[in-house]
Structure formats: structure tokens, C-alpha cells
N, C-alpha and C positions, 0 to 999 in steps of 0.2 A: 550433329549428324545424324542420320537416323540407320539407326544397325536392325539388321532381321533378328538376331541375338544376344539376349544380354548375360544369359548363364548357357553354359556348356558343358556339356562333357568330351574330353580328348580322350580315345580310344589308342594307344600306340602300342607296337608291337615295335619290343626291343633287337629283336631277330633278323626283323629286314634290314636291306642295306645300307640303307639313309635312317629309320623311325629312330634309333639310338643317337645319333649324330644331330639331327634335328629337332630331339625333344625340348630338349631349353629354348632353343628358338623359336618353336611355336607357342610356348608358355608365356616369352619373352613378347610375342605377337599380339598376343588375346591382352597381356596388361596395358598397352600401349593401344590398344584399342576400346579399354575401359570396361572389357565383360572377365566377367566372373568364373574362371575357369576350373574345374576339377578334372585331374585327370587319373590315367591309371594306367598301365600297363600287362598286357596278355600274356599268359603263362602259355599257353598251349594251342593246340588247333579249335576253336568251338569257343575259345574264351570270351574273343570279341561280339559274339553274336548274343552270347549267352549276358554280357557286362549290357548289351545294347537293350533286349528284352526286359532287364529286368529296372532298367535304370530310367529308361526315356525318360517315364511322363512326368521327370523331377527338374528336367532342362527345356531350352527352348528349342537344341538342338544338336547333335550328334557329329564328333565332327572326330574322322580315322586320319591317322599317321602309320603308315605302312606301306608295302605291295599292293597292288590289284585283287587279293582275296583276302586280305583283314577289310578292305570297303567293300568287299561283297560281302562277306560273312555279315556284315552290320545294313546294307542293304537289303540283303535279304532276310537278317531278322526283323527290320521294320517294314517289310512291302505290307501295304494296305493299312499302314497309319497317318498319324496327324505327325509325326515329330522330321525335321528334314534332317537331310545327310549332307557333311561337309566332309569333301576327300582333301588330306593333303598328303602332297606326292612325295612317300621314302621309300619306295622298291625300285626298282630294276627298269623295269619299262614304263610304270605310270600310266598306262594303257588306258584308264579309264579315267584318271584327270587330264590328261592329253586332249581325251575325245570333246569333254566337256570344255574345252577353253582355260582351266584352271592352271595359274603362276606355277613353272617348274619350284619354284622357292618359296619357300616357307613362308619368309616374312611379307613376301608381295599376295600369297593365297590367303592367309588369314583374311586381312581387310578386303582382298578382291572376292571374299563371298561372305563375308559379314556385311559387304557393302552390298552385292549386289541381287541377282532373285531369287524366288521359290521355284522351282520348272518342276511337273508331273511327268514322267517318262513310262514310257512304256518296261515292263521286263520280261524275256523267255524264262519259261520251267520248264525242265526235263524233268523226263519220266520218276527220275528218282527225287526229285521233290524241288532240288537243286538248280537254283534259281540265276540267271547271267543278266547285265547290262548291255554289254555290247554287239558279243557275239558268239557263238556256237561252232566248233569245224573242227574236221580233217582233211590228214593230207601235208600239205608245205609248212603250214602255220601249226599243225600237232607236231608235227616232225620237229621243227626250228625248235621250239618249245625247248623238248624234251630232250634234243641230244646238245643244248648250251647245259656246259658243266657250272655247275653253281660259283664255284669259285671265280670264272671267269663272268662269272654276271657280278660279282661280288667290286671285280676289280676293275672291269670295263662298263658296267651299264647296259641300259639299251644297243651298246654299238657291239657290243657280246653276241646278239642276236643275228647277226651280221653275218658273220660268216658262218655258221647255220643255217638262216635263210639262201645265201648265196649255195655252198652243196646244194641243197635239198630242188635248189630250181636248176642245177647243171641235171642233179641226176634225172628228173623229171621222171619221180616212181606213179605210177600212172594205177590206177584200180578203176574199178565196175562201182558206179554210182546209180542208187536206185532209189527213188524218192518218190513221195505221195504230199501231194499238196491239197488240203482243202477235197482228199480224195481224188485228184487228178494224179496221173502217174507218170514221172517222166525217168527215163534213163541214158546212161551216158560212159560212157571213157573219159576218165577228169583227174588232175595229181590236187586240185583241193574245191572241197566243197563246204559251205558256210551256211549257217541260218543268220541270219543278221538284226540287230534293229539300228542301228547307227552305221552311214556311209563313210564319214569321216577317219580318218588314220589317221596319226602322228600328226595333231598339231594342224589337220586339214590341208597335208600335202600332198595324202594322195583317197580316192574314196570309190566305194567297191562297187558302185554300180549308181544308176539315177532315181531320186526321188528318194533314197533310203533315208526315211528319218523316225528317232527315237520316240513322235508323241503319235502317231497315227494310229494306234493299235492292229496292228498287225508288223507280219515281220516278212524278212526277203531273204528267201535261196537265191542262192547265188555258186555258179557250179562255172571251174576257169576247166579247158577240155583242149590245152596247146600241142602238138603232135610234132614240138619241133622249138631250137632256143628261140627262132626267130618269132616262133607263134607267139612265145614266152613275154622277149622283149615288147614286140609289139601291144600286147593284153596289157603290160605297165605302162608304160608309153600312153595309154588310151586312157587309161586311168586318170595315173598326174597328169592328163593333160582334161580329167570329166568330160572325153566323146565314149558316148554310147551308142552310139550306130549298131546295127546288128554285123553279129561276128559269129560266125561257126565254130569260135572257142571257147564261146562264153553265153551259158543261159542262166534268164534271170525268170523268176516265181513269186509273186507276190500273196500270203496266206494267214492262216490265224491254225492249222495245225498242222502238223510236220510227220512223216518220220522218214527218218535218213538210211539207208542201209550200206554197205559196201560189200563188195566182194575183191580177195578176201579182205576181214575185219579189219580195220584201223583207230589207229590211237586219235583219241579226243579231245579237245580242249577244249574251256569256257573260260573268257578273260584270261588268256594268261594260266590257268591253272588246269592240269591235266586231270583229265575226266576219266578214265577208262576205253573201255573201245565199244566200237558200233556195233550192231544197230544202235539209233537213238532214238529218240522224240520227242519230241517240241512242243509246247503253247505258249503263244502270248498271253500276258496277264497286262490290260490295258492300261499306261498312269497309274502302274502299282507303285513307282518309287518316289518321293518326296524328296528333290535333291536342290541342291541350295547352288547356286552357278553366279559366274560372273556376269555381267549386264550385256555386254557385249555377243557373249556366247550363249544366250539362250536357246536359241535354235539354228540349224543348220542353214 
């Protein structure tokens, strides 16, 4: 059996929803595959990044077990390098694992990644220096994440986000977006604005827009501006069906450098982690991350 790595480091977050529970299962899966695995538990925020930076040269690949925050700490730390990262789902939403087509059961995820492919993907970089893989956004998505209680996420997992998402959709809290994309300025009322790297959401059940790819060297601005509940339903239905015909309630722009302002300032999330308030600046880093992915889902 051809494997992409024979010696790996597993960085696990015991505070994540499923990280501690699936730790032994991950180690067993590496043993079954015949892969030498050293494992370490993170002790604080930023510890995963420090471990990856210090020890990457010793291993063929670095694996993470935790939520999206743990995964992005390591991806961020190793951006531009030559050590690939494999994400094992151990959090609540597991947005990155789902987007990359990684099985949500650790016993299946380990062999799928070891027998998969190495893919280079773009990353977005905020003005603070923090990188993201999937998207950064303000509006309904940030409200959903910020308003979901931690205890509910622990018990219900990704389903916990549903009630917050529905509440935010019903409220339709709108705000003014002023965005500059490679010098072009756009302005409109919105209830959600995203700068996206990946188009597929939740195991490819929904796509944010047309031809949004994670390896094309650009990012995509998506502004959603429904004026009624009926508009909201239509937009969601079209995204589910991948129907991207012109719509007055949707605006797409592609580019390399973005400035996004909102009136009033809004909470910002990046890959499911809260990142403060608007305004934000975003730049693309083409093919900056080296990831292990299953063969069947290398690209969208």
C-alpha cells in the first residue's frame, strides 16, 4: 500500500468537542496503517502553531485532531512550507474537514488521508496577519457562530448552529457594505458578506457561488442582500441547486485584495472563529497551504 506519510505528528486539542474522545481512535488508526505517530496535546491557544513550527521538519506530515481553530493554527503556522497538513475532525462544525471531503469518522479519515493526495490550496490573509482557508465574513454567519451557546454545541454538534442561523435569517439584520476589490468600489445593503476561498459548504450540499475554487489564485466576494423572507428563501434555494443566474439580491466579485467596511460595524468570523469587528482587509496567498486530501475530492 502506497502511503503519503510513514512518520507523522498528531496535534490534538483535548478541549475540542470530540478531540479527547477520538484521540485513542486516531492513534489506533495510525497503528493499523503501519504509520509511526507521535502525539501531543495542546495546552493553550497558539500551542498547536508553536508545536507545528518547532517540529514539522521531523515528520512527513502533521495531523490535527480538534476543531477548525486547531486546524487553522497549524495550517497558518506551516503556510508556504513543504510539510503537508491532514485534518482529523474533532470539533463542532468541522467546516474545513467537510469542505475538503474528509470523512467525519476518525477511523475512516486517517486512511483516507494517508492514501489520498497532496493538494496546494490558496489561503486568505487578514490585515492582522491571521490566515483563513474557507472564508471570512460578517452578518448572518458571524451572528450564528457568536450566538450559539458553547453548552449547546457540546451536546448537539453542528445542529446547534441551526437554531441561531434560523433566528438570524428571520431577523434579517441588514447593514451597509462598502467593499473595495482590486480598486473597484461597490456598495449595497446586505445581511451577509463573505470573502470566500472555497465554494462548497457542508459536504458540497450548498455552493456559495459560481466557479469559486480554492486553487485559482483569487478570492471571491459574495454579498447577499434579500429584502424579504421570500428573497431569502429564493437565494438559499438557488444556492442549493447551484443556480447562479443574475439576481438583484446577490453580488459577486473576484480579486486579490479586498477592503470590507460595514455601517454599523459588524462582528467578523473566519473559518468559524470570531475575529473582532469590521472593517477588515484581506489578501490572497496563492497555493500557500499544502494539505492532505482524499483522492475523490481533491478539487471541487
